[in-house]
N, C-alpha and C positions, 0 to 999 in steps of 0.2 A: 672767428669770434670777434664781435665788435669791441668788447671791453679791451682796452689797450694792452697789446702784448708786443709788443713788437720786440781798435783802441789806438784811440789815436796813437800814432807812434809817438815816441818821446819827442817833445818839442824842443830839440836842441840841435842847432846846426853843427855838423861834424867839424872838428878843429884840426888844424895842421900841427898837432902836438902829439904827445905820447898817448898810447892806449889808456893808461891809467888816468891821465888828465881828461881824456874824452869821456871815460866812464864817469868820472866825478862830475863833469859838466851835465851829462845826461841825468844823473841822479838829482842834481841841484834843480834842474828845470822841470823835472817830472813830478815834483812834489805838489800833489794836488789832492788833498785828502782831509779827513774829518778831524776837527780840533779836539785835543784832549786837554782838559784843564787841570789834571793832576788831582781830581777829587776822587777819593777812594770810597768804594761802597761798603761801609761798615753796617753791621746789624741786619743784613738780609739773611733770614734763616735758611739753612741748607735745604735745597730742593723746593723751597717755597716760591710761588709765583711772585713776580715783582710788579707792583702797581706803579704805572708811570705818574710822576708828580706834575703839578703845574700844567694842567691841560689847557689847550688853546680853546678859543670860542668856536663853537660849531658853525660851519658854513657849508651847506650842501652844494651850493653853486661852485665854490672853489674846491670842493671835495677835501676840505681840511681834515686831517687825521692826527691823532696823538703822536704818531711816530714821525711826522713830517719835520719837526724841529731838530731832529737828530741827523737829518740828511744834509750833507754839505753840497756846495756847487760841484760841478763835474770837473774831471781832470783837465779836459781841453780848455774850459773856461779859465781855470786858475792859472795854468801854465801860459796861456795866451795873454792874460792880463799882465803876468810878470814880464813877458817880452815887450809888451807895449810900453811899459814904464822904462824898461832897460833901453829901449830904442832912443829915448830922449837923451840919455847919458851917452850912448854910442855916437849919435850924431853930433852932440856937443864936443866930443873928443875928435871929430874930424872924419868919422866913418859915415859919410853921407849916403853910402849905398846900403846901410843897414836899415832898410825900410820894411817893416813887418806887413805882409799882405793881408787882405781881408780873409776871414775864415767864418764858416758857418759853425760857430762854437756849439750851438744847441744840438745840431746833428752829430757833431763830434762827441759831445757828452753822452748822447744816447748810444752811439756806437761803442764808447768805452764801457758804459754800464752793461750793455748787452754782451760784450765780449768777456767782461770780468765775471758777470753773475749768471749768464745764460738766459736772462730775462730782464725786461724793463719792469719797473714798479707798475702794477696794474691799477688803472683808474677807470672810473665809470664813464660810459658813453653818454654824451649830452647833446642838446640841440645845437649849441655853438659849433661843436665838432661836426655834426651832421651837415650843417649849412656850409661849412668852409671846405671840408674834404671828404664828405660822405663817410664811407667805411674805410677809406684809404689810411694805411699806416703812416705814421710820421717818418720822415726820411732819417736814415742813419748814415747818409753819404754827404760828406763835407764838400759843398760846391766849390770851395776855394782850394781843394786839395792839390791841383796842378800847380798853382802859383806858390803854394806852401812848399811843395817838393823842390821847386826851383830855388826858392829862398834858402831852404835848408841845405842845399848842395853847393852853395857858394864857397869859394876857396877861403882858407883861413891862414893867417900868419901867426907866429908866436906873439907878436905885439897885439894883434887884434884879439887873439884868444885871451890874453892877460887882461886887456881892457874890458872884454865881455864879462869875465869873472868879476871884475870890480863893479861893473854896472849892474850885474845880477844881485850882488850883495847889497848895493844901494837900493835897488828896486824892492828888495825884501822889507825895507823900512815902510813901504807903502802896501805891497801885496803880501798878505800873511801866508805863511806856510801851514798847510793843514795835514797833520800827521795821522797815520794809521787809517787812512781812507779805505784801503782795500778790505781789511778785516771787518771793519764796521759796516761798510755799505753792503757787503755780502750778507751780513746778518739782517740788516734793515730790509733789503729786498726780499729775503726769505720770510721774515716776519710779516711784512706788508702783504705779500702775495698769499700767504697762508690765511691771513685774516680775510682777504678779499674772496678767495675761493670758498672758504667756509661760509661767508656771509651769503653767497649766491644760493646756498642750499638751506639757509635758515627758514624755519616754518613761516615766519612773518613775510619772507620774501616769496617763497613758493606759493603762498596764498594769493598773490597778486597776478599769477600767470594767466588765469582764466580771463581776467579783465583785460590784460594786455593783448591776448589773442583776439578777444572780441573787438577791441579797438583797431587792431591791424586788419581784421576782416572788413570792418566798416570803411577802412581807408582804401580798400580794393587795390592792394599792391601785389596780389598774387600769393603764391605759396610762401609761407614763412616757417620758421623753426617752432618747436613746441614751447620754447620759453626764450626770453630775451638774450640769455647767454649764448644761444645758438645762432645769433645773428652777427654778420651775414651768414647764410648757409654756405656750405662748400660750393654749391652751384653758383651762388651769387659772387663769392670771392673769386672764383675762376673767371666768371663772365666779366666782372668789373675790374679784374686785375688789381685787387685791393692791396696786395703785398708789394706791388711795384710803385714806389713813390714817384717815379718819373712820369707816370701817367696821371691824367686828371680825371676826377669823377664825372661820369656822364649824367645827363638829366635824369635818367631812370634811377641810377644809383642814389642821387641826391633826393629824389622823391621818396624812395623807400626808406632811406636813412632818416630823413626828417620826420616821416610818419612814425617810424620806430621810436625815435627820441621823444616825440610828443606823447606816444602811447605809454612809454615808460613813466613819464611824469603823471599823466592823467590816471593811470591804473594804480598809482601809489608804489610801483616797483622801485623807482629811483630813491624815494625817501626811505623805504623799508631797507633797501640795500645799504644806504648810507648809515642808518642807525645800527644795523647788524654788524657792519664792518667796524664802526666806532667801538661798539661794545667788545669786540674781539681784540682791539688794539689797546684796551685799557690796562691789560696785564700781559706780561711776557714771561717765558720760562726763567728760572733762577739764573742760569748762566748768562743768558742774554741780558737780564737785568743788571748783573754785575758789570757787563760791558757798557751798557748805556748809562749807568749811573756815574761812570767816569768821564762823561762828556759835559762840559760847561755849555749848556745850550745858549745862554746869553752871549757868551764870547763867540760861539760858532755863528750865531745870527749876525753879530757885528762884523766878523770876518767875511762872511758871505756877502753882506751889504757892501763892504769896501771893494770886493772883487767886482761886483756888479756895477758899482760906480765907475771903476776904472774902465770896464768894458763899454759902458754907455758914453763915456767922455772921449776915449781914445781909439775905439775901433774905427778904422777907415771905412769910407763908403763902399758898398758892394759894387764891384765893377759891372758894367752892362753885360748881358748874356751874349 
């Protein structure tokens, strides 16, 4: 299926200290999760649906949705940013060999989300995706994993471990800790994907299928699915190896994928799907509403932005292949 479906280990080098200290270190550096601002959801009637407040501006190209602002950066991104800041402190203390290697944090975040939730958040297929990777799934394999494993297995002394603890504490002044990530993101992925799946069968969406099929026939790309959600077909996925991110899209795959994306737009399918999913995300069940209303979305956005700033400024260059 074309519409996107597709953990990192704890990012803490093992220390030459007690098991209790090592466990504490792992917990400290694995904190990568959703911000809770301490706002309690009062006044939500029992079992009543919760309407999401302060909706974002609609943007079909970015596929902006009401639930997006409750989603924090991924665990790999957050813990990696923490180590990048801690590195400066470690080197300043004379540990010149504490050099954090490059990581593909985007792939690591996807791997973490997939491992934790059993699915990635579903997003609509578009022309930009078709032109860059055809029907190929995004990678969940961190290309920097080997270097990271070597870095994580370096020997530790009691002094080095103590200094590392101090540096992590100082790094926390820059890189925010995001709590309750696991529970909240599981709910968000479930709510997002339920809305997406429901939207694909909304009458306004299914009404565009005939026009999409006619457009695909005019494009002369061979046999296609009965509706856009069936693309690529199982035969195409197998032929083009779309689930293997180590392979590149062929010219045939790109031709079919770009025709598909253009037909989704010209038939009205993409716009109808966006509106149908948007409407389904406007309200969530009562219990989920209580969970989401405890998130300060402005604070979460600020913390996410700070982590992304650190990554943009301190991530080392990707080494040549």
